[in-house]
C-alpha positions as CSV (number, residue, x, y, z in Angstrom):
1,X,49.0,-14.7,11.8
2,X,45.6,-14.2,10.1
3,X,45.6,-13.6,6.4
4,X,43.7,-10.8,4.5
5,X,40.4,-12.1,3.1
6,X,38.1,-10.1,0.9
7,X,34.5,-10.9,1.9
8,X,31.5,-11.1,-0.5
9,X,29.3,-8.0,-0.7
10,X,25.6,-7.8,-0.2
11,X,23.2,-7.7,-2.1
12,X,23.6,-10.7,-4.4
13,X,20.9,-10.6,-7.1
14,X,20.0,-13.9,-8.6
15,X,19.1,-14.8,-12.2
16,X,15.4,-14.9,-11.1
17,X,15.7,-11.3,-9.9
18,X,17.3,-10.2,-13.2
19,X,14.9,-12.1,-15.4
20,X,12.0,-10.5,-13.4
21,X,13.4,-7.0,-14.1
22,X,13.8,-7.8,-17.8
23,X,10.3,-9.1,-18.1
24,X,9.0,-5.9,-16.5
25,X,11.0,-3.8,-18.9
26,X,9.6,-5.8,-21.9
27,X,6.1,-5.3,-20.7
28,X,6.3,-1.6,-21.5
29,X,4.2,-0.8,-18.4
30,X,6.8,0.8,-16.2
31,X,4.9,3.1,-13.9
32,X,1.5,4.4,-13.1
33,X,-1.5,4.0,-10.9
34,X,-3.0,0.5,-11.1
35,X,0.2,-1.1,-12.4
36,X,-0.3,-4.8,-12.0
37,X,3.2,-5.7,-11.1
38,X,3.3,-3.1,-8.3
39,X,-0.1,-4.4,-7.1
40,X,1.1,-8.0,-7.1
41,X,4.1,-7.0,-5.0
42,X,1.9,-5.0,-2.6
43,X,-0.4,-8.0,-2.2
44,X,2.5,-10.3,-1.4
45,X,4.1,-7.9,1.0
46,X,0.8,-7.3,2.8
47,X,0.1,-11.1,3.1
48,X,3.6,-11.7,4.3
49,X,3.3,-9.1,7.1
50,X,-0.3,-10.1,7.9
51,X,-1.7,-6.6,7.3
52,X,-4.6,-5.6,5.0
53,X,-2.7,-3.0,2.9
54,X,0.8,-2.4,1.6
55,X,1.4,0.8,-0.4
56,X,4.7,0.6,-2.3
57,X,6.8,3.8,-2.5
58,X,10.1,4.9,-3.8
59,X,12.2,4.7,-0.6
60,X,12.0,3.8,3.1
61,X,12.3,7.5,4.0
62,X,9.4,8.3,1.7
63,X,7.4,5.6,3.6
64,X,8.1,7.3,6.9
65,X,7.2,10.7,5.3
66,X,3.9,9.5,4.0
67,X,3.0,7.6,7.2
68,X,3.4,10.8,9.2
69,X,1.6,12.8,6.6
70,X,-1.5,10.6,6.7
71,X,-1.4,11.2,10.5
72,X,-1.6,14.9,9.7
73,X,1.7,15.7,11.4
74,X,2.5,19.4,10.7
75,X,3.9,22.7,12.1
76,X,3.8,22.9,15.9
77,X,3.6,19.2,16.3
78,X,6.1,16.9,18.0
79,X,7.1,13.4,17.0
80,X,9.1,11.1,19.3
81,X,11.9,9.3,17.6
82,X,14.8,7.3,19.0
83,X,18.2,9.0,19.0
84,X,19.9,5.8,18.0
85,X,18.7,5.2,14.5
86,X,19.2,6.2,10.9
87,X,18.4,9.8,10.0
88,X,15.5,8.7,7.7
89,X,13.5,7.9,10.9
90,X,13.6,11.6,11.9
91,X,14.1,13.8,8.8
92,X,10.5,13.3,7.5
93,X,9.3,14.9,10.8
94,X,11.2,18.1,9.7
95,X,9.9,17.8,6.1
96,X,6.4,18.3,7.6
97,X,7.4,21.3,9.6
98,X,7.2,19.4,12.9
99,X,9.8,18.9,15.6
100,X,11.5,15.6,16.3
101,X,11.8,14.9,20.0
102,X,14.6,12.4,20.6
103,X,14.1,9.6,23.1
104,X,16.7,7.2,24.6
105,X,16.9,3.5,23.9
106,X,17.3,0.4,26.0
107,X,20.8,-0.9,26.7
108,X,20.0,-4.5,25.6
109,X,18.0,-4.3,22.4
110,X,19.0,-0.7,21.5
111,X,15.3,0.0,20.6
112,X,13.1,2.8,21.8
113,X,12.8,2.9,25.6
114,X,9.1,3.1,26.7
115,X,10.0,4.9,29.9
116,X,11.9,7.6,28.0
117,X,9.0,7.9,25.6
118,X,6.5,8.3,28.4
119,X,8.6,11.1,30.0
120,X,8.6,13.0,26.7
121,X,4.9,13.0,25.7
122,X,3.2,16.4,25.8
123,X,0.0,17.8,24.4
124,X,2.0,18.5,21.2
125,X,3.0,14.9,20.6
126,X,1.4,13.8,17.4
127,X,3.1,10.4,16.8
128,X,5.7,8.0,18.0
129,X,8.2,6.3,15.7
130,X,9.3,2.9,17.0
131,X,12.3,1.5,15.2
132,X,13.0,-2.2,15.1
133,X,16.7,-1.6,15.0
134,X,19.1,-4.1,13.4
135,X,16.2,-6.5,13.0
136,X,15.5,-6.9,16.8
137,X,11.9,-6.3,17.8
138,X,11.1,-3.1,19.8
139,X,8.9,-3.6,22.9
140,X,5.7,-3.0,21.1
141,X,3.4,-4.1,24.0
142,X,4.9,-1.4,26.3
143,X,5.2,1.2,23.6
144,X,1.6,0.8,22.3
145,X,0.4,0.9,25.9
146,X,2.2,4.2,26.6
147,X,0.8,5.5,23.3
148,X,-2.7,4.4,23.9
149,X,-2.7,6.1,27.4
150,X,-1.7,9.3,25.7
151,X,-4.0,8.9,22.6
152,X,-1.0,9.0,20.3
153,X,-0.5,6.8,17.2
154,X,2.5,4.7,16.7
155,X,4.5,4.3,13.4
156,X,6.7,1.2,13.3
157,X,9.9,1.8,11.4
158,X,10.5,-1.7,10.1
159,X,13.2,-0.6,7.6
160,X,15.6,-3.1,9.1
161,X,13.2,-5.7,10.2
162,X,11.5,-7.7,7.5
163,X,11.5,-11.2,9.0
164,X,11.3,-10.0,12.6
165,X,8.4,-11.4,14.6
166,X,6.8,-10.9,18.0
167,X,4.9,-13.9,19.4
168,X,5.0,-15.6,16.0
169,X,3.4,-12.6,14.3
170,X,5.4,-10.5,11.7
171,X,6.2,-6.9,12.7
172,X,4.2,-4.3,10.8
173,X,0.8,-4.7,12.3
174,X,1.5,-3.7,15.9
175,X,1.3,0.1,15.3
176,X,-1.1,2.3,13.3
177,X,1.2,2.2,10.3
178,X,4.5,0.6,9.5
179,X,7.3,1.5,7.1
180,X,9.5,-0.8,5.1
181,X,12.8,-0.1,3.3
182,X,13.9,-2.0,0.2
183,X,17.3,-0.3,-0.1
184,X,20.0,-2.4,-1.7
185,X,21.6,-3.6,1.6
186,X,18.3,-4.4,3.4
187,X,16.9,-7.9,4.1
188,X,15.4,-7.8,0.6
189,X,15.7,-5.1,-2.1
190,X,13.7,-3.9,-5.0
191,X,16.8,-3.2,-7.0
192,X,18.6,-0.4,-5.1
193,X,15.8,1.7,-3.6
194,X,12.2,1.2,-2.6
195,X,9.9,1.1,0.3
196,X,6.3,0.5,1.4
197,X,3.8,1.6,4.1
198,X,1.8,-1.1,5.8
199,X,-1.6,-0.5,7.5
200,X,-4.9,-2.2,8.4
201,X,-6.7,1.1,8.0
202,X,-8.4,1.4,4.5
203,X,-8.7,5.2,4.8
204,X,-5.0,5.5,5.4
205,X,-4.3,3.2,2.5
206,X,-6.4,5.1,0.1
207,X,-4.8,8.4,1.1
208,X,-1.3,6.9,0.9
209,X,-2.0,5.8,-2.7
210,X,-3.0,9.3,-3.6
211,X,-0.1,11.0,-1.8
212,X,2.5,8.9,-3.5
213,X,1.3,10.1,-6.9
214,X,0.9,13.9,-6.6
215,X,-2.2,13.6,-4.5
216,X,-4.2,12.6,-7.6
217,X,-7.2,10.3,-7.5
218,X,-10.5,9.5,-9.2
219,X,-13.3,12.1,-9.4
220,X,-16.6,10.7,-8.0
221,X,-19.2,10.3,-10.8
222,X,-16.7,11.0,-13.6
223,X,-15.2,7.6,-14.7
224,X,-11.7,7.8,-16.1
225,X,-11.1,11.3,-14.8
226,X,-8.7,12.3,-12.0
227,X,-7.7,15.4,-10.2
228,X,-5.4,16.4,-7.3
229,X,-7.4,16.0,-4.1
230,X,-4.4,17.5,-2.2
231,X,-0.8,18.3,-2.8
232,X,1.2,15.1,-2.8
233,X,4.5,13.7,-3.9
234,X,6.2,11.7,-6.6
235,X,7.0,8.7,-4.5
236,X,5.9,5.9,-6.9
237,X,7.7,2.5,-7.2
238,X,8.3,1.4,-10.8
239,X,7.2,-2.0,-12.2
240,X,10.8,-3.0,-12.6
241,X,11.5,-2.3,-8.9
242,X,8.3,-4.1,-8.0
243,X,9.3,-7.2,-10.1
244,X,12.7,-7.4,-8.4
245,X,11.0,-6.9,-5.0
246,X,8.5,-9.7,-5.7
247,X,11.2,-12.1,-6.8
248,X,13.2,-11.3,-3.7
249,X,10.2,-11.5,-1.4
250,X,9.6,-15.1,-2.5
251,X,13.0,-15.9,-0.9
252,X,12.5,-13.7,2.2
253,X,12.1,-16.7,4.5
254,X,15.3,-18.4,3.4
255,X,17.3,-15.2,3.5
256,X,16.2,-14.5,7.1
257,X,16.9,-18.1,8.0
258,X,20.4,-17.7,6.6
259,X,20.9,-14.5,8.6
260,X,19.8,-16.2,11.7
261,X,22.1,-19.2,11.0
262,X,25.0,-16.9,10.4
263,X,24.3,-14.9,13.6
264,X,24.2,-18.2,15.6
265,X,27.6,-19.1,14.1
266,X,29.1,-15.8,15.1
267,X,27.6,-16.0,18.6
268,X,29.0,-19.5,19.0
269,X,32.5,-18.5,17.9
270,X,32.5,-15.2,20.0
271,X,31.0,-16.7,23.2
272,X,33.1,-15.9,26.2
273,X,35.2,-13.2,24.7
274,X,35.9,-10.9,27.6
275,X,34.5,-7.4,27.1
276,X,32.3,-8.3,24.2
277,X,28.5,-8.3,24.6
278,X,26.7,-10.2,21.9
279,X,23.2,-9.4,20.4
280,X,20.1,-10.4,22.4
281,X,16.9,-11.9,21.2
282,X,14.0,-10.9,23.5
283,X,11.9,-13.8,24.7
284,X,9.0,-14.5,22.4
285,X,10.5,-12.7,19.4
286,X,12.4,-13.6,16.2
287,X,15.4,-11.5,15.4
288,X,15.9,-11.0,11.6
289,X,19.6,-10.1,12.2
290,X,19.8,-7.5,9.5
291,X,22.8,-6.4,11.4
292,X,24.9,-8.3,14.0
293,X,25.8,-5.6,16.4
294,X,28.2,-6.3,19.3
295,X,29.0,-4.0,22.2
296,X,32.6,-3.5,23.3
297,X,32.5,-2.8,27.0
298,X,34.9,-0.1,28.1
299,X,37.6,-0.5,30.7
300,X,39.9,-3.3,31.7
301,X,42.8,-1.9,29.6
302,X,40.9,-2.8,26.4
303,X,41.0,-0.8,23.2
304,X,37.9,1.3,22.3
305,X,35.4,0.0,19.8
306,X,36.7,2.7,17.3
307,X,40.2,1.4,17.6
308,X,39.1,-2.2,17.1
309,X,37.0,-1.3,14.1
310,X,40.0,0.5,12.5
311,X,42.2,-2.5,13.1
312,X,39.6,-4.9,11.6
313,X,39.1,-2.7,8.5
314,X,42.9,-2.7,8.0
315,X,42.7,-6.5,7.8
316,X,39.8,-6.6,5.4
317,X,36.9,-7.0,7.7
318,X,34.4,-4.3,6.9
319,X,33.4,-3.1,10.4
320,X,32.1,0.3,11.4
321,X,30.9,1.8,14.6
322,X,27.1,1.4,14.7
323,X,25.5,4.9,14.6
324,X,28.5,6.7,16.1
325,X,26.7,10.1,16.1
326,X,23.3,10.0,17.9
327,X,20.7,12.1,16.0
328,X,20.4,14.7,18.7
329,X,24.1,15.5,18.4
330,X,24.1,16.1,14.6
331,X,24.1,19.5,12.9
332,X,20.9,18.6,11.0
333,X,19.0,18.7,14.2
334,X,20.4,21.8,15.8
335,X,18.6,22.9,18.9
336,X,18.9,19.6,20.7
337,X,22.5,20.1,21.9
338,X,21.5,20.2,25.6
339,X,19.5,16.9,25.4
340,X,21.0,14.1,27.5
341,X,20.3,10.6,26.3
342,X,22.9,8.6,28.1
343,X,22.3,5.1,26.6
344,X,22.2,6.3,23.0
345,X,25.3,8.4,23.6
346,X,27.2,5.5,25.3
347,X,26.2,3.0,22.6
348,X,27.4,5.3,19.8
349,X,31.0,4.7,21.0
350,X,30.7,1.0,21.9
351,X,28.7,-0.8,19.1
352,X,30.2,-2.6,16.1
353,X,28.3,-4.2,13.3
354,X,29.9,-7.4,12.1
355,X,29.5,-8.9,8.6
356,X,26.7,-11.6,8.8
357,X,24.7,-11.4,5.5
358,X,23.5,-14.5,3.7
359,X,26.3,-14.3,1.1
360,X,28.9,-15.3,3.7
361,X,29.9,-18.9,4.2
362,X,30.9,-20.6,7.5
363,X,34.5,-20.1,6.5
364,X,34.0,-16.4,6.1
365,X,32.2,-16.2,9.4
366,X,34.9,-18.1,11.2
367,X,37.5,-15.7,9.7
368,X,35.5,-12.7,10.9
369,X,35.2,-14.2,14.4
370,X,38.9,-15.1,14.6
371,X,39.8,-11.5,13.6
372,X,37.4,-10.0,16.1
373,X,38.8,-12.3,18.9
374,X,42.3,-11.2,18.0
375,X,41.5,-7.5,17.8
376,X,39.6,-7.5,21.1
377,X,42.4,-9.3,22.8
378,X,44.9,-6.6,22.0
379,X,45.2,-4.2,24.9
380,X,45.3,-0.4,24.6
């Protein structure tokens, strides 16, 4: 009989993170354009993702909002978004008065399906949001080819994918812009909330910096004076958040390595479990394993993924269905009820995210794997 075991939570802030925050507080320079701590964090993030510019903002959702804004998405436009993702990938489309068009995902990576995207492009399509879900790389070669043929820009939603690579190159530079989240549970955090937009386009970067701070910027020929070039937002990141993000970013490599090591341990312990499909890592890519998502194949007298998740939670293993309600089925996006996206709909009832973060030891992971084996083996 397995025993109840409380697992460590994520994130786990270190003394370095806390000392960085304290130093930023003591600096008395907490927010504002030109903040040196924010600039230092932006430089580190841009260098790490091999892009020219990183513009730090208040949340990952704000990053998506600003990325679409600089692409001039507005009323009457359509933006293609995967149905199997977090709402923050799609809600900014509505903020701008445009219409999200939901596409299906691939059955193996659960990322945006290029064929589905191609079938949905119209003369109203203004952008495509490609989400690197769970830390696995979307097929950017195919997606950017589809986008280029249609003359449509691509926004990479890399909220779950710091540490993910394609061909040895970090994600973030494959689309026109990319969005990062620094929410507390992500690969790294800036102290609870935070985000950034990445780009190689200097004009996009300049406009992003204005938009995150009420649209304000310098007046040409009048040093020290600013005005609002356009209506913007209050999406600034504070120096305290940037200091924590910078401290965490220095450990990004080791945290991703720990996630990959933990994922390998789970895959080793769960190999051969009937009815359980383990995560894939497409050839030539590096999976950051922000989430370790397994698929419970239906049939064969097995319990459903929902029943297995409830059993595991009752035994102390914090497991939930992974995106149990596809975006096109949720009330926030009324009007999409007739849309049929069979893969996203099927995955919504079959995917479980297992604990795998760097705060877990081999003992914890073995406990999780043992409990999953036991729960899957119980018949309906």
